[in-house]
C-alpha positions in Angstrom: -1.2 16.3 20.7 0.0 14.3 17.2 -3.7 13.8 14.7 -1.9 10.9 13.0 1.0 8.6 13.3 1.5 6.0 10.8 4.2 3.4 10.3 5.6 1.4 7.4 8.8 1.3 4.5 9.3 4.0 2.0 11.3 2.9 -1.0 13.3 4.5 -3.7 11.3 5.0 -6.5 12.7 4.9 -9.9 11.1 5.5 -13.4 12.1 5.8 -17.1 10.5 8.3 -19.3 7.7 8.4 -19.6 7.1 6.0 -22.5 10.5 4.4 -22.7 10.9 0.9 -21.5 12.6 -0.2 -18.4 15.0 -2.4 -20.6 15.9 0.7 -23.1 16.1 3.6 -20.3 19.5 5.2 -19.8 17.5 8.0 -17.3 15.3 7.4 -14.1 13.0 9.7 -12.0 14.0 9.3 -8.9 11.4 9.8 -5.9 9.9 7.8 -2.6 6.9 6.2 -2.1 5.4 3.9 0.3 1.7 3.4 1.1 2.0 5.3 5.3 4.2 7.9 4.2 2.5 8.6 1.4 -0.9 9.1 3.4 1.5 11.3 6.1 2.1 13.3 3.6 -1.3 13.5 1.9 -2.7 14.1 5.7 0.0 17.0 6.7 -0.5 19.0 3.3 -4.3 18.8 4.8 -3.7 20.3 7.9 -2.9 17.3 10.1 -0.1 17.1 12.3 1.8 13.7 11.5 4.0 11.6 12.4 6.0 8.6 10.6 7.6 6.3 12.2 9.9 3.7 10.4 13.7 2.2 10.9 16.0 3.4 8.1 19.5 2.9 6.8 22.2 5.6 8.1 22.9 6.3 4.5 22.3 9.1 2.2 19.4 7.7 0.5 18.0 6.9 4.1 18.4 11.0 5.2 16.8 12.0 1.5 13.5 9.8 3.0 13.9 11.9 6.2 14.8 15.2 4.2 11.5 14.8 1.7 9.1 13.7 4.1 10.0 16.6 6.4 9.8 19.0 3.3 6.1 18.3 3.0 5.5 18.5 6.9 5.6 15.5 8.3 7.5 14.6 11.3 9.5 11.8 11.4 10.3 9.1 14.3 13.6 6.6 12.7 15.6 4.0 14.2 18.5 4.3 12.1 20.5 0.6 11.0 24.1 0.6 10.4 22.2 -2.6 8.5 20.3 -3.1 5.9 19.3 -1.0 2.7 16.6 1.4 1.3 14.5 -0.4 -0.5 13.7 0.0 -4.1 10.8 -0.4 -6.9 10.9 0.3 -10.7 7.7 1.7 -12.4 7.5 0.4 -15.8 4.0 3.0 -17.2 2.3 2.1 -19.7 -1.3 2.7 -21.0 -3.5 0.0 -23.0 -2.5 -2.6 -24.3 0.4 -2.6 -22.3 0.0 -1.7 -18.9 1.7 -0.8 -15.9 3.9 -2.8 -14.1 5.5 -2.4 -10.6 9.1 -4.4 -9.6 10.0 -4.6 -5.9 14.0 -4.7 -4.7 13.1 -4.5 -1.3 14.2 -7.9 -0.2 17.2 -7.0 2.5 15.5 -3.4 3.9 16.8 -2.2 7.3 12.5 -1.6 8.0 12.3 -5.6 7.5 13.8 -5.8 11.6 12.1 -2.9 12.8 10.7 -3.5 16.1 8.5 -0.8 18.8 11.1 -0.5 21.5 13.0 0.7 18.9 10.6 3.4 18.1 9.4 7.0 20.4 6.8 5.1 20.9 5.0 7.9 22.9 3.9 9.4 19.6 1.7 6.8 18.9 0.1 6.9 22.5 -0.5 10.4 22.2 -1.5 10.1 18.9 -5.7 10.7 18.0 -5.1 8.2 15.4 -2.6 5.4 14.2 -2.5 4.5 10.5 -0.5 0.8 9.1 -1.4 -0.5 5.8 -1.3 -4.5 4.9 1.8 -4.0 2.8 4.0 -3.9 6.3 2.9 -7.5 8.1 3.4 -9.5 4.8 7.7 -8.0 4.8 9.1 -9.8 7.6 7.9 -12.0 10.4 9.4 -9.4 12.6 6.9 -6.3 10.5 4.0 -8.8 11.5 4.6 -8.7 14.9 5.7 -5.2 14.9 2.6 -4.1 13.7 0.5 -6.4 16.2 2.3 -4.7 18.7 1.6 -1.3 17.9 -2.1 -1.7 17.1 -2.6 -3.5 20.8 -0.1 0.1 22.1 -2.1 2.2 20.3 -6.1 0.6 21.1 -4.2 0.4 25.2 -3.3 4.2 25.0 -7.0 5.3 23.5 -5.9 6.1 20.1 -8.3 5.5 17.1 -6.0 2.4 14.9 -7.0 2.5 11.3 -6.2 -0.5 9.3 -5.4 -0.6 5.1 -6.0 -3.5 3.6 -3.1 -2.4 0.9 -3.0 -6.4 -0.7 0.2 -6.7 -2.7 -0.2 -10.3 -4.9 3.8 -10.1 -5.3 4.4 -10.0 -1.8 2.1 -12.7 -0.1 -0.9 -15.3 -1.1 -4.6 -14.5 -0.3 -4.8 -17.3 2.4 -1.8 -16.2 3.9 -2.8 -12.4 3.5 -6.0 -13.0 4.9 -4.7 -15.1 8.3 -2.3 -12.1 9.0 -5.2 -9.7 8.5 -8.1 -11.4 10.3 -5.8 -11.9 13.3 -5.3 -8.1 13.9 -8.9 -7.1 13.4 -9.6 -7.2 16.7 -7.4 -3.9 17.2 -8.7 -1.7 14.5 -11.2 0.8 14.6 -11.1 1.8 11.0 -11.0 -0.8 7.9 -10.4 0.7 4.4 -10.5 -2.1 1.7 -10.6 -2.2 -2.0 -14.2 -3.6 -3.3 -12.2 -6.3 -5.4 -9.4 -7.2 -2.0 -12.4 -7.3 0.2 -13.7 -10.0 -2.1 -10.1 -11.7 -2.9 -8.7 -11.7 -0.3 -11.3 -12.0 1.9 -13.6 -13.4 1.1 -16.4 -11.5 1.2 -18.9 -11.8 -1.5 -21.8 -9.0 -2.7 -21.8 -6.1 -3.3 -20.0 -3.1 -1.6 -22.7 -2.5 1.2 -22.6 -6.1 2.3 -19.4 -6.1 2.3 -19.2 -2.9 4.5 -21.9 -4.5 7.2 -20.5 -8.0 7.2 -17.3 -6.4 8.1 -18.1 -4.5 10.8 -21.0 -6.8 11.9 -17.8 -9.5 12.3 -15.0 -7.4 13.2 -16.6 -4.7 15.4 -15.4 -1.8 13.7 -16.3 1.3 14.4 -16.0 2.6 10.4 -15.5 0.7 7.3 -14.6 2.4 4.0 -14.7 0.3 1.2 -13.2 1.7 -2.2 -14.3 0.9 -5.9 -11.9 2.4 -8.4 -13.5 4.8 -11.4 -16.9 3.9 -9.3 -16.3 6.3 -5.7 -16.1 4.4 -2.5 -18.6 4.0 0.4 -18.0 4.5 3.9 -20.5 2.1 6.8 -20.8 4.6 10.0 -23.0 3.9 12.9 -24.9 2.0 10.9 -25.7 4.7 8.2 -23.9 4.6 4.6 -22.4 7.0 2.9 -21.6 7.3 -1.1 -18.9 9.3 -3.2 -18.7 9.4 -6.7 -15.5 9.8 -7.7 -14.2 12.9 -9.3 -13.1 12.4 -13.2 -9.4 13.4 -13.5 -6.8 13.3 -16.4 -5.0 10.6 -15.5 -1.0 11.0 -15.3 0.2 8.5 -12.6 -2.3 6.7 -10.9 0.3 5.1 -8.1 -0.9 6.1 -4.9 -4.2 7.6 -5.6 -5.4 5.4 -2.7 -3.4 6.6 0.0 -4.4 10.5 -1.2 -7.5 8.9 -0.4 -6.8 7.7 3.2 -4.9 11.0 4.1 -7.8 13.4 2.8 -10.2 11.3 4.7 -7.9 11.3 7.8 -7.3 14.6 7.5 -10.8 16.3 7.5 -11.8 14.0 9.9 -9.5 13.9 12.3 -10.5 17.9 12.1 -13.7 17.2 13.4 -15.1 16.4 9.7 -18.2 14.7 9.3 -18.1 11.2 7.6 -19.8 12.2 4.3 -17.8 15.8 4.6 -14.0 13.5 4.8 -15.5 10.8 2.0 -15.7 13.6 -0.3 -12.5 15.8 1.1 -10.8 11.9 0.2 -12.2 11.4 -2.6 -11.2 15.0 -3.9 -7.5 14.6 -2.7 -7.7 11.3 -4.9 -9.0 13.1 -8.0 -5.7 15.6 -7.1 -3.6 12.8 -7.0 -3.9 11.3 -10.2 -2.9 14.6 -12.3 0.4 14.9 -9.8 4.0 12.2 -11.0 5.3 10.4 -7.9 3.7 8.8 -5.0 3.4 11.4 -3.2 -0.1 13.9 -3.4 1.2 17.7 -3.3 -1.8 19.0 -3.3 -3.7 21.8 -1.0 -6.4 22.7 1.0 -7.6 25.0 -1.0 -7.3 22.6 -4.6 -9.4 20.2 -2.5 -11.8 22.5 -1.1 -12.1 24.1 -5.1 -12.3 20.8 -6.5 -15.4 19.9 -4.3 -16.9 23.3 -4.9 -16.4 22.7 -8.7 -18.7 19.4 -8.3 -20.9 20.7 -5.9 -20.2 17.8 -3.3 -21.0 14.3 -4.2 -21.6 12.3 -1.0 -24.9 10.5 -0.3 
């Protein structure tokens, strides 16, 4: 049986050399990135049997995505399209006070028309967990419907469902996002979201503990994970709250940190780890990701375990 199946878009990432502005760049670093594939990679590299489902253009760029993911141990289930393109995003990285800007160029991508009947649904039916993020339903009405259908299929099959809020203000407004998200919550077992968006998008005020209890009570989630950036994260499960401080890291590239966190948690949890053990594991994976260029957490179980051992484990 497969441990984890994810569904969503992967894009081509183009980034100028560090310190160079996008408008002046003559060369670009080329990589791939997408929340659902990032989670699948992190989980696979940390021991899970992971599958990524999507729709890609039948082109060299589409084949590149599959090749790279398979190189990290992720199995793929692809609907190949003769139409559409591979979405792209540009990363204009900078420190304070300029900050980092992400520019999307994903209109007309092949994945926007993906429907469940094009995908190998047996993978979802036979998985322990199915993961999707709030980015996917924002990309098109078709993908919103497909997200719902796949969550329902997973639930009907006894597959645990995981939903990561992953709100993107460049894709839709808080009101539009909230309406869609809340329409999916009755099919979700595990909820993940950052404190700022649980408040700003879902309207949940209070501290993270209050947010987690409110979400679990109102929507029946088995587990709620609320992330707090540099202050760490917490998990609510079976009425118990577990808090985890962030591990310190020299940040080289913060893109994909949250995906590494979720991938690490799922890898440990799906292999029998307790909630606090899994929270610790995900936090260590996230710290390691911050030291690595690109969206993908190129980490090993030994590296994650070494971080935890060095700090003595911070979950409480």
